[in-house]
C-alpha positions in Angstrom: -4.9 -17.4 46.7 -3.8 -14.7 44.3 -6.1 -13.7 41.4 -4.7 -13.3 37.9 -4.3 -9.7 36.7 -5.9 -10.6 33.4 -9.6 -10.2 32.9 -11.6 -13.2 31.7 -11.6 -13.7 27.9 -15.3 -12.7 27.5 -14.6 -9.2 29.1 -11.4 -8.3 27.3 -11.5 -5.5 24.7 -10.1 -6.7 21.4 -8.7 -4.0 19.1 -8.7 -4.6 15.4 -5.8 -2.8 13.8 -6.8 -2.9 10.1 -10.0 -3.7 8.4 -10.0 -5.9 5.3 -10.5 -2.7 3.1 -7.4 -1.1 4.6 -5.4 -4.3 4.0 -6.5 -4.4 0.4 -5.7 -0.7 0.0 -2.2 -1.4 1.4 -1.7 -4.3 -1.0 -2.8 -2.2 -4.0 -0.4 0.5 -2.8 2.5 -2.0 -2.5 1.9 -3.4 -6.0 1.6 0.2 -7.5 4.9 1.1 -5.7 6.8 -1.8 -7.2 5.2 -1.2 -10.7 6.3 2.5 -10.5 9.8 1.5 -9.4 10.4 -1.1 -12.1 8.8 0.8 -15.0 10.5 4.1 -13.8 13.9 2.4 -13.9 13.1 0.9 -17.3 12.2 4.3 -18.7 15.2 6.1 -17.1 17.9 3.5 -17.7 16.5 1.9 -20.9 16.4 -1.7 -19.7 15.5 -4.2 -22.5 12.9 -6.4 -20.8 9.9 -4.4 -22.2 9.3 -1.7 -24.7 9.3 2.0 -23.7 5.6 2.4 -24.7 4.6 -0.6 -22.5 6.6 0.6 -19.5 5.1 4.1 -19.9 1.6 2.7 -20.1 2.0 0.6 -17.0 3.6 3.6 -15.2 0.7 5.9 -16.1 -1.8 3.2 -15.0 -0.1 2.7 -11.6 0.2 6.5 -10.8 -3.3 7.0 -9.5 -3.0 4.0 -7.1 0.1 5.4 -5.4 -1.1 8.7 -3.8 1.6 10.8 -2.2 -0.8 11.9 0.6 -4.4 11.8 1.5 -6.5 13.9 -0.9 -8.8 15.1 1.9 -6.1 16.7 4.0 -6.0 20.4 4.0 -2.5 20.9 5.4 0.2 21.6 2.9 
C-alpha cells in the first residue's frame, strides 16, 4: 500500500496571505486611485459632470489615501 504524500489536515501549515487590515487598506487604495483618476481627468479635460471646485476637493481628499511608496522606507 502506498501512502499519500500529503500530510493529514491537522498537521498542515496554512499560510494567510493578507490580514483583514491589509485587505481594507488595499480597498481604500483602490477607491482613492479611481477617485484621483476621475477627478484628475475632470480637472485636466474640463468634463461637465461636476464642478471644478468639487473635483478639486475630492482630489485633495483622496491624495493622502494613495501613497506613492511606504513612508517608513529609507531608500530613495
